[in-house]
N, C-alpha and C positions, 0 to 999 in steps of 0.2 A: 547469177549464174554466168560463168565464163562462156564465151561464144563456142569454144571447142569442146565443152563439157556436155556429156549426155545426162539425162535425167537420172539414170541409175547411178552414175558417178557422184552426182550432187547428193542423191539420197544416201549413198554410202558414207560420204563425208559428214553429212548432217547426223546420220545415225551414230557415227563414232563420237561426234561432239555431244550428242544427247546422252550417250553412255557415259562419257567423261563427266558431264554435269550431274547425272544421276549418282555416279560414284562420289563426286564431291559433296552432293547433298546428303547422301547416306553417311559419309564420313563426318561431315559437319554436324549432322543431327546426332550421330553417335557420340561425338565429343560433347555436344550440348546436353545430351541425355546423361552422360557421366557427370557433367558439371551440375546438372539439375539434381541428380542423386546426391552429390556432395552438398549442394546448397540445402536440399531437404534434410540431410543428416544434421548439418549445422543448425538449421532452423529448428529441428527437433530438440537439439541440445539447448538452444536458446529458450525454446518454449518450456522445456523442463526446468531450466534455471529460473525462468520467470514464474512458473508455478511454485517452485520451492520458495522463491522470494516472496510471492504473494502469501503463501502459507505462513512464512516467518512473520510477514507484516501483519497478517491477521492475528497471529499469536501475540505479537507485541501489542497490537491494538486492544486485544482482549485483556491482556495483563494491565495495560494502561487504564482501561475502563474499570477493572477491578480495583486498581490503586485509587482512581478517582472516587469510586464508591466508598472505599475505606476512608479516604480523606474527608469526604462529605460526612460520613458517620462520625468521625473524630471531631469535625467541626460542630456537628449537631450536639455531640456529647459535651464539648467544651462550652457551647452556648447554654446548654441546660445546666451545667455545673456553675457557670457564671450567674445564671438566673437564680439558682438555689443559693449561691453565696450572697448574691445581692439581697435576697429575701432574708437570709439569716442575719446579714449585716443590718438591715432595716429593723429587724426584731431586736437585736442587741442594742442598736442605737436608741430605739424606743424605750427599752428597759433601762438603759443608762440615763436617758433623759428623765424617766420617772424617778429613778434613784436620786438624781440631782435635785429634782423638784421636791422630793421627800426630804432630802437633807436641808434644802433651803427653807422649807416649812418648819423643820425642827429648829433650825438656827433662829428663825424669826420668833418662834414660840418661847424660846429660852430667854 
């Protein structure tokens, strides 16, 4: 406090400074609140996009799982068909071998 200033003058000066500070704080928080609202809107849009992306990813994953199941079924069917073909080939091979043996016996008997 200056030597020639009274307490009332000092109080009035400080009161004006506090009023200015309050106005600045209200103004700054007002700007911050507007920014926060803008940020919340943008984050809401991002959240919506992430949700949509997650839904698309889940749909793609489900489709991929269905494809994997179909591929496994086809592989199982191919393996079963290969096993059946192998069995049929062994049977025909055995029959052919018996025919050759029968022909060999006929040739030897003549």
